[in-house]
Backbone bond lengths (Angstrom), bond angles and torsions (degrees), N, CA, C in turn:
res aa  C-N    CA-C-N  psi(-1)  N-CA   C-N-CA  omega(-1)  CA-C   N-CA-C  phi
1 M - - - 1.446 - - 1.526 108.74 -
2 Y 1.298 116.20 130.72 1.461 122.14 -178.83 1.525 109.91 -93.63
3 I 1.333 115.69 126.16 1.456 120.99 177.23 1.524 107.69 -106.29
4 T 1.306 116.60 124.30 1.463 120.16 -178.57 1.526 110.40 -67.61
5 R 1.313 114.91 158.98 1.456 120.91 -178.45 1.519 111.29 -62.21
6 S 1.319 117.34 -39.30 1.456 119.94 -179.36 1.525 111.81 -66.14
7 T 1.314 117.54 -37.72 1.459 120.75 178.08 1.522 111.09 -68.58
8 L 1.318 116.53 -41.12 1.456 120.24 178.90 1.526 111.16 -64.59
9 L 1.325 117.73 -42.74 1.456 120.73 177.62 1.523 111.73 -66.65
10 L 1.313 117.15 -37.46 1.462 120.61 176.94 1.526 110.90 -61.11
11 L 1.312 116.75 -44.31 1.461 120.05 178.95 1.520 111.54 -65.67
12 M 1.317 116.75 -41.06 1.458 120.63 -179.08 1.524 111.34 -65.60
13 F 1.324 117.53 -47.35 1.457 120.76 179.66 1.527 111.63 -67.73
14 S 1.310 117.03 -34.69 1.463 119.66 177.43 1.520 110.60 -62.69
15 Y 1.306 115.83 -44.32 1.464 120.42 179.74 1.522 110.97 -65.04
16 L 1.311 117.70 -46.44 1.463 121.09 -179.76 1.523 112.21 -64.81
17 L 1.311 117.18 -43.19 1.463 119.73 178.60 1.520 111.83 -66.00
18 F 1.315 116.28 -35.16 1.458 118.96 177.88 1.519 111.17 -63.84
19 L 1.336 116.29 -45.01 1.456 119.54 -179.40 1.525 112.09 -63.87
20 I 1.314 116.52 -39.43 1.460 120.94 -177.12 1.518 111.92 -74.67
21 S 1.304 117.45 -35.22 1.458 120.27 -167.53 1.527 116.02 -103.28
22 V 1.293 119.56 5.58 1.467 120.63 -177.74 1.530 110.90 -60.49
23 D 1.312 117.54 -49.58 1.468 120.31 -179.82 1.524 111.57 -68.02
24 W 1.325 116.52 -37.89 1.462 120.42 -178.02 1.529 111.61 -64.83
25 V 1.317 116.82 -41.06 1.465 120.76 -178.25 1.522 111.32 -74.34
26 S 1.315 117.51 -34.67 1.461 119.89 -173.34 1.528 114.40 -84.09
27 Q 1.303 118.57 2.37 1.463 119.97 176.62 1.531 109.57 -67.72
28 T 1.317 116.07 133.04 1.464 119.75 -176.17 1.524 112.83 -76.49
29 D 1.307 118.09 -23.77 1.468 119.70 -179.11 1.525 112.87 -90.36
30 G 1.318 118.14 8.29 1.459 122.10 -178.25 1.517 112.23 -84.85
31 A 1.310 114.63 174.64 1.463 121.21 179.82 1.534 110.44 -74.58
32 W 1.322 116.56 154.58 1.462 121.71 -176.63 1.524 111.99 -70.88
33 Y 1.324 118.70 -20.45 1.460 121.31 -173.97 1.532 113.40 -93.16
34 R 1.300 119.12 5.20 1.465 121.33 -179.03 1.525 113.35 -57.51
35 P 1.326 120.60 -48.29 1.475 118.83 179.23 1.522 112.53 -62.43
36 F 1.324 117.46 -30.46 1.452 120.38 -178.75 1.526 111.78 -72.38
37 I 1.321 117.62 -28.25 1.464 120.84 176.70 1.522 109.73 -64.71
38 I 1.310 116.70 -43.41 1.460 120.50 179.92 1.524 110.65 -66.00
39 G 1.314 117.31 -42.57 1.461 120.33 177.14 1.516 111.88 -61.93
40 L 1.310 116.99 -40.57 1.455 121.07 178.44 1.522 111.02 -64.41
41 L 1.315 117.47 -40.57 1.469 120.47 177.41 1.526 111.60 -61.94
42 I 1.308 116.94 -41.46 1.462 120.67 179.27 1.524 110.73 -64.27
43 I 1.312 117.24 -42.87 1.461 121.25 179.13 1.523 111.24 -64.82
44 L 1.329 117.42 -41.87 1.458 120.98 179.87 1.530 111.88 -65.45
45 I 1.306 117.48 -39.91 1.463 120.71 178.47 1.521 110.59 -65.58
46 A 1.320 117.00 -43.38 1.469 120.50 178.90 1.525 111.07 -65.13
47 A 1.330 118.03 -40.05 1.464 120.97 179.02 1.523 110.93 -65.91
48 F 1.326 116.74 -38.71 1.458 120.31 178.85 1.529 110.75 -65.35
49 C 1.315 117.12 -42.02 1.466 120.34 179.03 1.522 111.25 -68.27
50 H 1.300 117.61 -37.07 1.462 121.04 -179.51 1.537 111.09 -71.22
51 R 1.319 116.89 -30.41 1.453 121.68 -179.75 1.523 111.79 -64.88
52 E 1.322 117.81 -30.90 1.451 122.08 -176.51 1.521 113.18 -76.10
53 Q 1.305 118.22 -13.16 1.463 120.16 -179.03 1.518 111.05 -73.96
54 N 1.303 114.76 144.66 1.452 121.19 176.24 1.534 108.74 -74.31
55 S 1.302 117.78 148.64 1.462 120.40 -178.39 1.530 111.82 -66.23
56 D 1.323 117.91 -20.65 1.467 120.58 176.60 1.526 111.95 -74.40
57 D 1.336 116.41 -21.91 1.455 120.09 -179.34 1.511 113.20 -77.43
58 L 1.313 117.72 -17.70 1.455 120.55 -179.09 1.488 108.48 -75.11
């Protein structure tokens, strides 16, 4: 099974961000939008990686 570069990078960044941000997101005195910032970062990284692919590769 072939995994595209954008999917592999998305999985890698998702895992790394999860490990780094678990304590930061779960703080009760934090802002309500903290989990959404991490989700937005993951989406932006995946979109950037997908943008670099040639249309013939799809």
